[in-house]
N, C-alpha and C positions, 0 to 999 in steps of 0.2 A: 412597707412591703411594697405597696401600688408604687411608691418612688423607686426603687430597683426596678422593679418591672418596667417599668418606662424608661430606664435609664440606659437600661441592657437592649430594650427594642430600638430608640434613636441610634447609640455606636451601633447596633446589628447594622440598621438601615445604611447608616452612614459610609458602615464597611461595606456595604454591598453598594453603595453606589458608586463610589470609589473605583474600587477593585473592578469593575462590571465598565468604567468608563476608562482604567487605564488599558485591561483587558482589549476591548476593541481598539482603541488608538495604537498600541502594538501590533496588533493582529492588520489592523490598518496596513499600519509600514510596512510589515515584513511582506503581504502579500503586493503590493505597491512595485518595491525591492525586488522581490521574485520574478512577478511578469517582466520588469524593465527586464533584469537580465536574461530573462530566457526567451525574449524578443529579438532582443542583441544576438543572444548563441544563433538564433531558426531565420536571422532576417536572409542571408542568404542563400536559404533553402527556400523560402515563400518568393523569394526574388526568381530562383531557377526555376521555378514550378510554376511563373507567373501565375501566383495564388491574387486571386480577387482580395480588394481591403476587406469583405461580408464574409469571407473564408476564415481569414484571418484575427481577424474578430471576435467569431465563433469560436475559432479554436481555442481562443484563451480565457472567453468566456463558458465554454465545457470545462475545462481543464484550473478553473479556479477554484472550484471545492474543493477538492483533493487538495490542492495547496494552504486552502483556510484548514483541513482537518489535519494536516504536517504541519503547518506552520503555528499552529494555537495551543500546542505544551512550550514553545520555548515562548510565545506572546505573552501566559499565566505565568512564568515564573521571571520575566522580565516585569513586567505588570507588578507581581508582590515586591518584589527588591524594588520595585521606584517607589509604592506607596508604605514598605516599612522604613526605607529611608528616609523617607519625608517624613513621616509621622514623627522619625526618632529626630531628625534634626531640629523640628517644629516643638520639638519634647511636650508633641502627645500622652506618646508613649507613658512616660514621667507621669503626666498630669491622670491618667487613666488607670495608673499603678497603686497612685493617693487614693483615687474612689474607689480599689478594691481590689482592681481587676488582673492579673497574670498575664506573660507573653502565651500560655497553655490554653485559656482562655481567650485572645484574639487569636493565636494559629486555628485552631478548631472553629472559628468563624469562616476562616477563611479555605480551610481544608471545605467543608464542606459547601461553601460555593465553588469550591475547585470540584467536588464531586457530579452537583450537578449537571457542571461545565461538561466532564467527563460523560454522565449517560447521555448528553447532547448532543457530544462528539459521535457516540457509538451509535444514535439514533440517522444522526448526520450522514454517516456512513452507508449505513444500512439503507437509507431510501433512495438520499441522493445522488452520492458518489458514484455508484453502479452504473448506473444512466449517463451521468455528465460523460464519466471515462469512457467511455465504452465511446461514445460521440466524438472525444475530444480524438481518442486514438485513431478512430474509421476516418475523419476527416483528415489526419495527419500521413493516412497511408493511403487514402484515397487519392485528396487531392492537392497533397507538396511528393509524396513517395510514388505518385500515380502505379500503384500496385495494382494489380485485375483484380476486380469489383468481385469475381467470379471466386475467392477467397472467400469461405463462410464456412461456419461450424452451430454444432447446436449439441449442448450438454457437454460431454466430455470427448465427443469426437467428429471427427474433422473431415468434410471437405473440400476439394479442390477443382472448380473447371480451370482446364485450360481451352485452347482457341478447338482444340479437337477430341480433348478428354474429359474423363472425369474420376477422381480420385477418392476412393473414401478409406480413410484408418482408422480405425477404432478406437487404438488408443497410440500417441507419439511419446518418445521417450528422446527430449530433444538431447540428454548428456552423455546415453550411448547411443543416439543418434541411428535411434531403433527404432519403426513401427510394428506394429500388432496386427494381424488378420489384416491386410490391407488390401484391398483388390479394386484393378486398376479397368476402366472402360473408354475403348478408345473408337472413334466415331468417322465417315469420312462426311463429304462435304455436305452430303442427302444429310446428316447427322443420322443415318442407318450404323448400328454394333455392328462393329469388322473383329473384336480383339475385345477379350474376356481374361486379366488377367487374376488368379486369385491365391494368396500365399499364406502361409501360418504367421511369417515373420518377415520385415525388410531393415538389412542393416546396411549401412553407409561403406562403401570396401572402395578403396584406393580413385572416387568421388567419377563412383558410379553404383546404383544400389543393384543389391544382390539381395535376392528374393528367394526365399528358401519352402520347399514342402509345398509344392501347390498345384493348381490346375490352370491350363493355357486353353482358352475358347476360342478360334480363330474362325473368319470365314473361307470359307472353298468360293473358288470360283464357281461352281454349279451355286451359290446360296445357303448350303446349307453349314453348319460348323461342322469344324473337324478339333475333338479334344484328346488333348494330351497333358500326363502326369509329368512334373519332373522335380529334381533333388534339389538342383540351383538354375537357378535362371537371373543373366545379368540386365535388366530393365535400363535402353535404352530413353531417358528423359533428362531433359536439361534441368528439373529442379533441386535444388541440393535441401537437405536438412533446415538449412534458415530460411525457405518459403512455408514449410510446412507450421513451423511455429510461430508464428504471424499470423495462424488462423487460432492459434487455443488461448482464450480469453488466459489477460493478467488478471492477479490474484485484487487489485483494484476498480475489476470490472465485476468481481464479483462478493455476494452480502455472506454475513454468515452463517446464513442458512443453507445459500449455493455451495459454498464451500463443503459445507458439512456433508449435502447429500452426493458432490462429487466424490471426497474419500470416500464414502464408502462405496460408492460405484467402483471405484479405480480398484479398491480393498477386492469387494467379492468376484470380482473378475481374475483375480489372482496377481494384479500388478504393485507395486512398490508407492502407497501412498502417503509414504514420510512429507512428501514437499508441501504437500497441500493441509496436510493434521497440523501442520508448521505453521504454514499460513491463517489456517483456520484459528489457531487458537491464539493469533497474533493478530487479532480483527476482534480480540475482549481483549487486550492487555494494553495495546496500545494506546487506548482512550486515557485509563488512568497514572498516562504520562504526565496528564495535566495535573490530576495532585499531589503525584511525588514530586514535582518540579515544583512546584509550590511548595510542599514542604520543607525543601530545598531552601529554594527561594528565601524565607520568612527568615532562618538561620544564619546565612550568610548577611542579610538587611542589618539584622541584630548582631550580631557577630564582629561586623567591618566597622573600625572606629575612626580610620585614616582614611583619606581619598575619599571619602562620601557616595556619593550615586555612582559618578565613572567608576569606581574601583568595582564597587560592587554588582554590577550590569558586566564587568569584565570577567568575574568572578564565576556569575552565575551562568554567562555562555561557557564558558571553559566546564562548569561542571555539567552542561547539558549535551555540549562537544563529548564528554566522557560517557554518561549517560547511552549518547546514539550508537558510540563505540562499543561500550557492556551488550546492546540491542542489538548490535550486527552479529559480534561476535559469536554469543548464543544461540541466536540462529543460523545461522553457519556450522556450529556445533548438534543442532537441531536436524536440518538438515545432512551431517553428514553423517546420524546417527550413533551420535556418538553421548548424544544427552537427548533423554526419550521430550515426546514435538511437547506436550503440556511445561515440563519442565524450561524448558528452550526459550518462551514463549514468554515465561515468569521471570524466569532467573534474572531479569537485570531490574524488573519493579521489585522483589524483595532486598535485590543487595540497598537498591536507593534507599530504598522505603526505610529499612531499619537504618543506616547512614542517617535520612532526614531526624528520622527521629533521635538516634543519640545525638547529635545534631543541637536537635530543640531542646534535648533534659538536658545540654550541657552550656547553655544559653541560659539558661534558666535559673542551674544551679550559681 
């Protein structure tokens, strides 16, 4: 019994070491390729904006953590395929079977390692990615797109500062091009308030903002303020809906708990929070992609008998692509309301988990 325990310990240590080495290698290759391609695609923007080398360097440094998280499932899949294909080629799997181990035992060890990787991905996504994604987007918007630094945000409310105005939008629905309870402040050169407009909602209508059911407070020549109500008022400002949506935090800039609080506040104020619930649940479901694709990778590596590692890797990438398509499709169903947010975030995981289990059982038999 002690000898058997020692043997299993040695095998577990060996599998863990080889698997993690391959995951790191594949992750490094994917990260390098992604950053090179992204740099080539954006180099014209950097040149046009006359961005310094430091800005370019910092942009990609801040962007790297998000790419690491996004590429890790594919890296895990390829690492699993390479490891098991190599073990099969060297007859190591046959030798382990002769020692009393079966494919299920080998798969369980890799799945356990993949589970811990998934937990690490979630923690990394919660602690590191929101901070670095915020700064990478901020660098791009300010240093490359030269966006007005007056655009800023807090919680789910948007503030926009122009040269002679400040806009406060309690909630902005970009899909419907609609503001909820907006307030517009206009100032003179001495930064004195000369006009304030409060509305129930603002709607993008024919290239202008139509403000509905509100109040205008405007300074008169004597220095007082004239107040008048309106049912409809067309606002003469240059900002389009695209200008305001840039002030909304993107999902990758928010942690799971921030998205959860945000979705609750939106619901309490009577607005549709479906989008935020879908993204919130995806924050939990996506890290487990590493575990699911590892399961798929094992079955592919052990099923392919001709063509070697190259064919197995190609099939693995095809499986990864199919998974991402399924994830995107289920997310779109969730955003449209066709599926509950929880189910839309986990549907692809459930389908591919059952597929992976079926394939493993089939290989075993």
